[in-house]
VOPAGU-2260 file (C-alpha; in pm, 1 decimal, decimal comma):
REM VOPAGU-2260
SITE   aa  ch    i         X         Y         Z
SITE  UNK   A    0   -7230,9    1371,0   -4809,4
SITE  UNK   A    1   -7528,0    1570,4   -4839,4
SITE  UNK   A    2   -7491,4    1889,3   -4720,5
SITE  UNK   A    3   -7873,3    1975,5   -4708,2
SITE  UNK   A    4   -7957,8    1686,5   -4501,4
SITE  UNK   A    5   -7647,0    1758,6   -4221,1
SITE  UNK   A    6   -7787,7    2129,6   -4219,1
SITE  UNK   A    7   -8169,9    1957,3   -4162,1
SITE  UNK   A    8   -8061,6    1710,3   -3920,2
SITE  UNK   A    9   -7873,3    1968,2   -3750,7
SITE  UNK   A   10   -8199,6    2219,5   -3738,4
SITE  UNK   A   11   -8406,4    1924,6   -3628,4
SITE  UNK   A   12   -8203,7    1882,0   -3341,1
SITE  UNK   A   13   -8194,8    2252,1   -3215,0
SITE  UNK   A   14   -8611,9    2315,2   -3224,0
SITE  UNK   A   15   -8624,8    1912,5   -3040,5
SITE  UNK   A   16   -8334,4    1997,1   -2785,9
SITE  UNK   A   17   -8571,9    2364,2   -2764,2
SITE  UNK   A   18   -8912,5    2187,6   -2747,7
SITE  UNK   A   19   -8803,4    2018,3   -2462,9
SITE  UNK   A   20   -8635,2    2291,9   -2249,2
SITE  UNK   A   21   -8916,6    2393,6   -2138,0
SITE  UNK   A   22   -8940,0    2038,2   -1969,7
SITE  UNK   A   23   -8673,3    2128,3   -1715,4
SITE  UNK   A   24   -8797,8    2236,8   -1398,6
SITE  UNK   A   25   -8573,6    2536,6   -1342,4
SITE  UNK   A   26   -8657,5    2924,5   -1370,2
SITE  UNK   A   27   -8333,2    3035,7   -1570,5
SITE  UNK   A   28   -8419,7    3296,5   -1821,6
SITE  UNK   A   29   -8295,3    3073,8   -2156,1
SITE  UNK   A   30   -8507,0    2773,5   -1980,7
SITE  UNK   A   31   -8793,9    2970,0   -1956,8
SITE  UNK   A   32   -8745,1    3122,5   -2328,4
SITE  UNK   A   33   -8848,9    2841,3   -2452,5
SITE  UNK   A   34   -9207,2    2863,1   -2360,7
SITE  UNK   A   35   -9299,0    3230,4   -2603,7
SITE  UNK   A   36   -9210,6    3095,9   -2966,3
SITE  UNK   A   37   -9405,9    2826,8   -2981,5
SITE  UNK   A   38   -9579,0    2914,6   -3272,0
SITE  UNK   A   39   -9299,0    2966,3   -3458,7
SITE  UNK   A   40   -9091,3    2621,1   -3372,0
SITE  UNK   A   41   -9468,6    2527,8   -3499,7
SITE  UNK   A   42   -9404,3    2647,0   -3807,8
SITE  UNK   A   43   -9050,4    2571,6   -3837,3
SITE  UNK   A   44   -9072,2    2190,3   -3717,2
SITE  UNK   A   45   -9371,1    2150,0   -3971,9
SITE  UNK   A   46   -9127,1    2305,9   -4300,4
SITE  UNK   A   47   -8902,9    2019,2   -4155,4
SITE  UNK   A   48   -9155,3    1791,1   -4153,6
SITE  UNK   A   49   -9300,7    1842,4   -4497,2
SITE  UNK   A   50   -8912,3    1861,4   -4705,8
SITE  UNK   A   51   -8785,8    1595,9   -4515,1
SITE  UNK   A   52   -8922,4    1316,6   -4772,2
SITE  UNK   A   53   -8760,0    1486,1   -5067,1
SITE  UNK   A   54   -8417,4    1445,2   -4862,1
SITE  UNK   A   55   -8277,2    1087,3   -5024,5
SITE  UNK   A   56   -7916,5    1076,5   -4855,9
SITE  UNK   A   57   -8023,5    1187,2   -4478,0
SITE  UNK   A   58   -7712,5    1056,1   -4270,0
SITE  UNK   A   59   -7693,8     770,2   -4104,8
SITE  UNK   A   60   -8041,7     611,4   -4190,2
SITE  UNK   A   61   -8203,8     886,9   -3972,7
SITE  UNK   A   62   -8453,3     980,9   -4142,5
SITE  UNK   A   63   -8810,6     756,3   -3995,8
SITE  UNK   A   64   -8610,3     873,0   -3609,8
SITE  UNK   A   65   -8575,9    1223,6   -3695,2
SITE  UNK   A   66   -8966,0    1241,9   -3852,6
SITE  UNK   A   67   -9142,1    1103,5   -3537,1
SITE  UNK   A   68   -8946,7    1327,6   -3325,3
SITE  UNK   A   69   -9031,7    1633,9   -3552,6
SITE  UNK   A   70   -9386,5    1491,8   -3549,6
SITE  UNK   A   71   -9424,7    1429,1   -3176,2
SITE  UNK   A   72   -9255,5    1867,2   -3120,8
SITE  UNK   A   73   -9486,9    1931,0   -3315,4
SITE  UNK   A   74   -9767,3    1816,4   -3199,2
SITE  UNK   A   75   -9676,6    1885,6   -2884,9
SITE  UNK   A   76   -9634,8    2272,8   -2987,7
SITE  UNK   A   77   -9942,2    2229,5   -3156,4
SITE  UNK   A   78  -10114,4    2113,7   -2767,0
SITE  UNK   A   79  -10015,0    2484,6   -2664,0
SITE  UNK   A   80  -10135,6    2690,0   -2852,2
SITE  UNK   A   81  -10428,9    2596,1   -3131,9
SITE  UNK   A   82  -10652,5    2659,4   -2778,7
SITE  UNK   A   83  -10640,6    3037,6   -2913,9
SITE  UNK   A   84  -10734,9    2924,3   -3278,8
SITE  UNK   A   85  -10976,1    3091,5   -3416,6
SITE  UNK   A   86  -11159,4    2710,3   -3450,2
SITE  UNK   A   87  -11107,9    2646,6   -3146,0
SITE  UNK   A   88  -11402,0    2680,9   -2859,3
SITE  UNK   A   89  -11413,4    2979,7   -2684,2
SITE  UNK   A   90  -11342,3    3044,8   -2259,0
SITE  UNK   A   91  -11594,7    3358,4   -2264,6
SITE  UNK   A   92  -11909,4    3405,1   -2396,5
SITE  UNK   A   93  -11954,2    3646,2   -2630,7
SITE  UNK   A   94  -12289,5    3952,9   -2478,5
SITE  UNK   A   95  -12588,9    3824,9   -2629,0
SITE  UNK   A   96  -12770,0    4187,6   -2554,6
SITE  UNK   A   97  -12707,7    4549,4   -2466,3
SITE  UNK   A   98  -12676,2    4634,0   -2132,1
SITE  UNK   A   99  -12475,8    4992,5   -2195,4
SITE  UNK   A  100  -12489,7    5010,4   -1821,7
SITE  UNK   A  101  -12286,9    4738,5   -1691,5
SITE  UNK   A  102  -12031,2    4731,3   -2003,4
SITE  UNK   A  103  -11653,5    4903,0   -1881,7
SITE  UNK   A  104  -11380,3    4937,0   -2194,3
SITE  UNK   A  105  -11049,6    4938,2   -2078,0
SITE  UNK   A  106  -10752,7    5027,1   -2301,3
SITE  UNK   A  107  -10427,3    4928,0   -2194,4
SITE  UNK   A  108  -10081,8    5030,7   -2362,4
SITE  UNK   A  109   -9660,8    4980,6   -2299,0
SITE  UNK   A  110   -9589,5    5272,2   -2395,8
SITE  UNK   A  111   -9219,6    5343,2   -2395,0
SITE  UNK   A  112   -9058,5    5521,8   -2184,9
SITE  UNK   A  113   -8867,2    5688,5   -2443,9
SITE  UNK   A  114   -9163,1    5641,4   -2705,4
SITE  UNK   A  115   -9180,0    6045,0   -2855,2
SITE  UNK   A  116   -9478,3    5984,2   -3014,8
SITE  UNK   A  117   -9767,7    6047,0   -2718,5
SITE  UNK   A  118  -10036,1    6212,2   -2970,1
SITE  UNK   A  119  -10095,8    5890,4   -3122,5
SITE  UNK   A  120  -10203,6    5679,5   -2813,0
SITE  UNK   A  121  -10401,7    6002,0   -2707,2
SITE  UNK   A  122  -10596,3    6005,1   -3053,8
SITE  UNK   A  123  -10655,5    5664,6   -2974,0
SITE  UNK   A  124  -10778,4    5682,3   -2662,9
SITE  UNK   A  125  -11037,5    6006,2   -2828,4
SITE  UNK   A  126  -11161,7    5758,0   -3083,2
SITE  UNK   A  127  -11218,6    5430,9   -2883,6
SITE  UNK   A  128  -11314,0    5665,7   -2587,5
SITE  UNK   A  129  -11244,4    5389,8   -2323,8
SITE  UNK   A  130  -11412,5    5431,8   -1999,4
SITE  UNK   A  131  -11008,0    5352,9   -1812,5
SITE  UNK   A  132  -10712,9    5331,7   -1961,6
SITE  UNK   A  133  -10379,8    5200,2   -1822,0
SITE  UNK   A  134  -10078,1    5299,0   -1966,3
SITE  UNK   A  135   -9704,9    5064,9   -1858,4
SITE  UNK   A  136   -9393,1    5234,3   -1888,1
SITE  UNK   A  137   -9480,1    5564,6   -1817,2
SITE  UNK   A  138   -9296,1    5846,5   -1708,8
SITE  UNK   A  139   -9305,7    6232,9   -1540,9
SITE  UNK   A  140   -9338,4    6301,4   -1905,5
SITE  UNK   A  141   -9557,3    6031,4   -2024,0
SITE  UNK   A  142   -9782,6    6174,1   -1703,2
SITE  UNK   A  143   -9756,4    6507,2   -1850,8
SITE  UNK   A  144   -9922,5    6441,9   -2163,1
SITE  UNK   A  145  -10196,7    6171,4   -2047,1
SITE  UNK   A  146  -10299,6    6530,6   -1793,2
SITE  UNK   A  147  -10416,1    6668,9   -2124,3
SITE  UNK   A  148  -10740,0    6379,5   -2091,0
SITE  UNK   A  149  -10788,4    6509,2   -1765,3
SITE  UNK   A  150  -11161,7    6705,7   -1762,3
SITE  UNK   A  151  -11278,7    6374,7   -1935,0
SITE  UNK   A  152  -11094,9    6132,2   -1703,6
SITE  UNK   A  153  -11077,7    6281,4   -1349,7
SITE  UNK   A  154  -11002,0    5954,4   -1138,0
SITE  UNK   A  155  -10660,4    5878,3   -1119,7
SITE  UNK   A  156  -10358,1    5658,9    -976,6
SITE  UNK   A  157  -10025,3    5775,8   -1106,1
SITE  UNK   A  158   -9695,0    5587,0   -1048,3
SITE  UNK   A  159   -9411,6    5798,3   -1261,5
SITE  UNK   A  160   -9115,1    5618,9   -1293,9
SITE  UNK   A  161   -8744,2    5662,4   -1530,8
SITE  UNK   A  162   -8653,7    5274,8   -1478,9
SITE  UNK   A  163   -8938,3    5097,5   -1741,9
SITE  UNK   A  164   -9223,9    5013,7   -1505,6
SITE  UNK   A  165   -9354,6    5372,9   -1443,5
SITE  UNK   A  166   -9783,7    5322,4   -1458,7
SITE  UNK   A  167  -10085,7    5464,4   -1431,3
SITE  UNK   A  168  -10436,2    5427,9   -1473,2
SITE  UNK   A  169  -10712,4    5748,0   -1570,3
SITE  UNK   A  170  -11053,1    5659,2   -1587,6
SITE  UNK   A  171  -11440,5    5842,1   -1614,7
SITE  UNK   A  172  -11577,5    5632,8   -1406,6
SITE  UNK   A  173  -11563,7    5658,2   -1015,6
SITE  UNK   A  174  -11228,7    5475,9    -849,4
SITE  UNK   A  175  -11293,4    5379,5    -528,4
SITE  UNK   A  176  -11036,4    5184,2    -242,0
SITE  UNK   A  177  -10737,5    5235,6    -523,0
SITE  UNK   A  178  -10374,6    5095,2    -360,0
SITE  UNK   A  179  -10073,3    5147,7    -509,5
SITE  UNK   A  180   -9813,1    4822,3    -393,6
SITE  UNK   A  181   -9458,0    4716,3    -525,8
SITE  UNK   A  182   -9527,5    4334,3    -400,6
SITE  UNK   A  183   -9195,0    4167,0    -497,0
SITE  UNK   A  184   -8953,9    4380,4    -654,6
SITE  UNK   A  185   -8945,9    4783,5    -455,8
SITE  UNK   A  186   -8939,2    4946,9    -777,6
SITE  UNK   A  187   -9223,4    4722,1    -985,9
SITE  UNK   A  188   -9593,2    4864,9    -883,5
SITE  UNK   A  189   -9887,9    4733,7    -921,3
SITE  UNK   A  190  -10235,2    4902,8    -903,4
SITE  UNK   A  191  -10531,9    4767,7    -750,4
SITE  UNK   A  192  -10900,0    4951,4    -698,7
SITE  UNK   A  193  -11238,4    4925,9    -801,9
SITE  UNK   A  194  -11414,8    5061,9   -1018,2
SITE  UNK   A  195  -11760,0    5161,6    -997,8
SITE  UNK   A  196  -11974,2    5075,9   -1363,5
SITE  UNK   A  197  -12282,7    5317,6   -1461,6
SITE  UNK   A  198  -12503,9    5121,1   -1320,6
SITE  UNK   A  199  -12347,2    5132,4    -956,7
SITE  UNK   A  200  -12183,4    4763,7    -988,2
SITE  UNK   A  201  -11838,5    4789,7    -832,4
SITE  UNK   A  202  -11555,2    4496,2    -989,1
SITE  UNK   A  203  -11221,0    4482,8    -884,6
SITE  UNK   A  204  -10947,8    4508,4   -1106,6
SITE  UNK   A  205  -10588,4    4477,3   -1123,5
SITE  UNK   A  206  -10292,9    4573,2   -1304,4
SITE  UNK   A  207   -9922,2    4415,1   -1297,8
SITE  UNK   A  208   -9607,4    4504,4   -1521,3
SITE  UNK   A  209   -9366,0    4241,6   -1311,8
SITE  UNK   A  210   -9035,2    4267,4   -1504,8
SITE  UNK   A  211   -8952,2    3949,3   -1696,0
SITE  UNK   A  212   -8676,5    3672,2   -1726,8
SITE  UNK   A  213   -8418,2    3861,9   -1901,6
SITE  UNK   A  214   -7995,4    3884,1   -1960,6
SITE  UNK   A  215   -8084,9    4269,7   -1884,8
SITE  UNK   A  216   -8287,8    4229,8   -1581,8
SITE  UNK   A  217   -8364,7    3925,0   -1438,3
SITE  UNK   A  218   -8182,3    3592,6   -1491,3
SITE  UNK   A  219   -8500,7    3364,2   -1389,9
SITE  UNK   A  220   -8836,0    3411,1   -1420,5
SITE  UNK   A  221   -8844,7    3353,7    -988,1
SITE  UNK   A  222   -8957,9    3716,0    -960,1
SITE  UNK   A  223   -9233,3    3749,7   -1250,1
SITE  UNK   A  224   -9369,3    3414,5   -1134,8
SITE  UNK   A  225   -9394,7    3504,9    -754,7
SITE  UNK   A  226   -9594,4    3889,7    -854,1
SITE  UNK   A  227   -9887,0    3636,3   -1096,4
SITE  UNK   A  228   -9889,0    3366,2    -903,5
SITE  UNK   A  229   -9938,9    3548,6    -505,2
SITE  UNK   A  230  -10220,0    3749,3    -758,7
SITE  UNK   A  231  -10392,2    3482,0    -801,2
SITE  UNK   A  232  -10418,8    3321,5    -534,0
SITE  UNK   A  233  -10533,1    3645,3    -368,8
SITE  UNK   A  234  -10852,2    3582,9    -608,8
SITE  UNK   A  235  -10910,9    3253,1    -599,5
SITE  UNK   A  236  -11178,2    3269,3    -280,0
SITE  UNK   A  237  -11306,6    3602,0    -431,9
SITE  UNK   A  238  -11660,0    3599,1    -522,9
SITE  UNK   A  239  -11633,7    3952,1    -640,8
SITE  UNK   A  240  -11611,4    4094,9   -1041,9
SITE  UNK   A  241  -11249,3    4073,0   -1142,4
SITE  UNK   A  242  -11052,1    4216,6   -1408,5
SITE  UNK   A  243  -10668,3    4175,6   -1421,2
SITE  UNK   A  244  -10439,5    4377,2   -1640,7
SITE  UNK   A  245  -10154,0    4407,1   -1821,8
SITE  UNK   A  246   -9828,1    4319,7   -1962,2
SITE  UNK   A  247   -9750,7    4008,8   -1766,8
SITE  UNK   A  248   -9387,8    4030,2   -1979,1
SITE  UNK   A  249   -9507,7    3639,5   -2018,1
SITE  UNK   A  250   -9672,2    3462,5   -2281,3
SITE  UNK   A  251  -10085,5    3327,5   -2251,9
SITE  UNK   A  252   -9988,4    2982,8   -2326,7
SITE  UNK   A  253   -9717,0    2973,1   -2099,9
SITE  UNK   A  254   -9688,3    2708,7   -1814,2
SITE  UNK   A  255   -9678,0    3071,4   -1512,8
SITE  UNK   A  256  -10019,4    3201,9   -1689,4
SITE  UNK   A  257  -10176,9    2887,1   -1750,0
SITE  UNK   A  258  -10108,6    2792,1   -1386,6
SITE  UNK   A  259  -10202,2    3186,8   -1286,8
SITE  UNK   A  260  -10576,3    3053,4   -1476,9
SITE  UNK   A  261  -10610,0    2711,7   -1242,3
SITE  UNK   A  262  -10562,6    2901,5    -923,5
SITE  UNK   A  263  -10745,1    3215,5    -935,1
SITE  UNK   A  264  -11019,5    3069,8   -1171,1
SITE  UNK   A  265  -10978,9    3378,3   -1428,4
SITE  UNK   A  266  -11118,7    3297,1   -1792,8
SITE  UNK   A  267  -10891,4    3448,6   -2061,2
SITE  UNK   A  268  -11091,4    3561,4   -2387,6
SITE  UNK   A  269  -10879,8    3519,0   -2625,0
SITE  UNK   A  270  -10923,4    3124,2   -2618,4
SITE  UNK   A  271  -11131,6    3061,1   -2966,6
SITE  UNK   A  272  -11084,4    3417,3   -3010,9
SITE  UNK   A  273  -10703,0    3494,4   -3155,1
SITE  UNK   A  274  -10378,2    3551,4   -3040,4
SITE  UNK   A  275  -10373,8    3940,8   -3066,8
SITE  UNK   A  276  -10016,8    3915,0   -3060,2
SITE  UNK   A  277   -9907,1    4233,2   -2847,8
SITE  UNK   A  278   -9478,6    4238,0   -2897,1
SITE  UNK   A  279   -9308,0    4313,0   -3107,4
SITE  UNK   A  280   -9465,1    4585,3   -3234,5
SITE  UNK   A  281   -9168,3    4636,0   -3528,9
SITE  UNK   A  282   -9110,8    4281,6   -3575,4
SITE  UNK   A  283   -9379,9    4081,6   -3788,2
SITE  UNK   A  284   -9233,6    3735,5   -3748,0
SITE  UNK   A  285   -9132,0    3753,5   -3433,6
SITE  UNK   A  286   -9456,8    3843,3   -3165,6
SITE  UNK   A  287   -9612,5    3699,2   -2921,2
SITE  UNK   A  288   -9900,0    3779,2   -2649,7
SITE  UNK   A  289   -9769,9    3973,4   -2367,9
SITE  UNK   A  290  -10012,6    4222,2   -2304,8
SITE  UNK   A  291  -10338,7    4064,8   -2127,2
SITE  UNK   A  292  -10718,8    4056,0   -1973,5
SITE  UNK   A  293  -10822,5    3792,5   -1775,3
SITE  UNK   A  294  -11169,2    3843,5   -1562,0
SITE  UNK   A  295  -11396,2    3593,4   -1349,5
SITE  UNK   A  296  -11716,3    3406,2   -1490,0
SITE  UNK   A  297  -11943,3    3737,7   -1438,5
SITE  UNK   A  298  -11864,5    3897,5   -1785,5
SITE  UNK   A  299  -11935,0    3839,9   -2110,6
SITE  UNK   A  300  -11730,7    3950,9   -2366,3
SITE  UNK   A  301  -11841,7    4242,2   -2643,9
SITE  UNK   A  302  -11531,2    4293,0   -2781,1
SITE  UNK   A  303  -11115,5    4229,0   -2825,1
SITE  UNK   A  304  -10879,2    4421,0   -3044,0
SITE  UNK   A  305  -10533,3    4474,8   -3080,2
SITE  UNK   A  306  -10513,1    4857,2   -3193,5
SITE  UNK   A  307  -10243,4    4999,2   -3449,4
SITE  UNK   A  308   -9935,4    5105,5   -3347,6
SITE  UNK   A  309   -9841,0    5403,5   -3149,3
SITE  UNK   A  310   -9460,8    5387,4   -3164,2
SITE  UNK   A  311   -9392,0    5190,1   -2872,4
SITE  UNK   A  312   -9263,4    4820,9   -2910,4
SITE  UNK   A  313   -9601,7    4675,8   -2827,4
SITE  UNK   A  314   -9960,9    4729,7   -2948,4
SITE  UNK   A  315  -10255,9    4878,0   -2745,6
SITE  UNK   A  316  -10486,1    4627,9   -2644,4
SITE  UNK   A  317  -10852,6    4755,3   -2637,8
SITE  UNK   A  318  -11152,3    4481,0   -2428,1
SITE  UNK   A  319  -11540,0    4578,8   -2375,4
SITE  UNK   A  320  -11648,9    4340,5   -2120,3
SITE  UNK   A  321  -12017,7    4297,5   -2026,6
SITE  UNK   A  322  -12137,5    4218,3   -1621,1
SITE  UNK   A  323  -12424,0    4007,1   -1678,4
SITE  UNK   A  324  -12650,8    4018,9   -1389,9
SITE  UNK   A  325  -12755,3    3712,1   -1453,0
SITE  UNK   A  326  -12585,3    3422,2   -1347,4
SITE  UNK   A  327  -12281,4    3244,2   -1600,8
SITE  UNK   A  328  -12235,5    2928,5   -1380,0
SITE  UNK   A  329  -12249,2    2759,0   -1664,9
SITE  UNK   A  330  -11965,3    2922,9   -1829,6
SITE  UNK   A  331  -11697,5    2895,1   -1569,5
SITE  UNK   A  332  -11826,6    2536,1   -1503,4
SITE  UNK   A  333  -11750,5    2423,4   -1844,4
SITE  UNK   A  334  -11487,1    2626,8   -1972,3
SITE  UNK   A  335  -11213,9    2708,0   -1703,2
SITE  UNK   A  336  -10987,2    2517,7   -1530,2
SITE  UNK   A  337  -10947,9    2351,6   -1235,6
SITE  UNK   A  338  -10675,5    2316,2    -978,7
SITE  UNK   A  339  -10552,4    2039,9    -843,2
SITE  UNK   A  340  -10291,6    2014,3    -489,6
SITE  UNK   A  341  -10026,4    1970,7    -801,9
SITE  UNK   A  342  -10117,1    2307,5    -915,4
SITE  UNK   A  343  -10102,1    2471,5    -545,4
SITE  UNK   A  344   -9825,8    2331,7    -355,8
SITE  UNK   A  345   -9596,6    2419,8    -709,3
SITE  UNK   A  346   -9746,6    2807,0    -662,1
SITE  UNK   A  347   -9651,6    2775,6    -282,7
SITE  UNK   A  348   -9291,4    2710,1    -452,7
SITE  UNK   A  349   -9326,6    2983,2    -634,1
SITE  UNK   A  350   -9444,2    3293,5    -379,7
SITE  UNK   A  351   -9208,0    3134,3     -97,0
SITE  UNK   A  352   -8867,2    3158,1    -353,1
SITE  UNK   A  353   -9000,3    3591,7    -279,6
SITE  UNK   A  354   -9131,4    3541,6      66,5
SITE  UNK   A  355   -9494,3    3703,2     -54,5
SITE  UNK   A  356   -9752,8    3620,6      87,6
SITE  UNK   A  357  -10149,2    3641,8     -96,2
SITE  UNK   A  358  -10204,3    3892,6     266,7
SITE  UNK   A  359   -9998,7    4115,7      21,8
SITE  UNK   A  360  -10200,2    4178,6    -249,8
SITE  UNK   A  361  -10478,5    4397,4    -202,4
SITE  UNK   A  362  -10862,6    4333,6    -252,3
SITE  UNK   A  363  -11035,1    4622,8    -326,2
SITE  UNK   A  364  -11387,9    4656,8    -170,1
SITE  UNK   A  365  -11347,4    4347,9      59,1
SITE  UNK   A  366  -11306,1    4475,4     425,4
């Protein structure tokens, strides 16, 4: 019996199983993990399809059925990830003119609490001169290092923690109506505020970092999903310019992140521009887009970049947006996903599991 064919059959069965796992309506971490490696799975499925014609001694005459199953699974994986390919249609319009007072440059960095290379991030901040930066996993030692930038970034919100969920925001632009919250878990903070652009325009900002579903943290995705969706529900009726950022511990193409976008109406500037994989910085073949920027239809995109490694397991992400004084209604109507009744029912179920409501999420600037 052909060993290569048997190995091909076993690998094919495994990939078909992993592809099908996310269809299970369960928050168990090992099921939800199947949503992460869609790019890697698609590459393996394609490789197995390409070698199949060369395996002349396929067991039990299963060559054609296996080939069909691989093709269906490949098409399904591509359906999720191709919208992020550079040849796909962009969701967010690019800025067509320069309006410096209405621009906002934000740097987001999961620094890895134990990372000693604090100078690398500080050097990037000095180089790229963001208007505002947010750090995740930052503890008191990171706070002491970042405080050296205090004169340049006098407006701050700090929550140093030694549990890998500390958070700091430093801004050269004025901050207003600042809130530090623990929405779902008592040791997982989020920050909510308004930042005032040079033009005087107020922008509502939400920084979040929910815990991932994993065998070492939460055995299910319930806590993460609830935090994402409760923020989305609060933003659903929000007419202000809004930016949401952070390490969501979820990939851009997952069902939960997609539901977040459908419920909130937020746009994803990466669509049609690339994956911008930020984790894991140390493993080239196993990388996912875990760090995110979403925003309301009020903005066009100036630029978005994944920055060089700072010694963390995440790459920093830098975005520059431009608030558009003229309506971008066309952008919203043509591009963004609309929630239906089934979406709203699922969203309600996710937040009810963790006993949190949209009223728990601050809306800075809204009385």
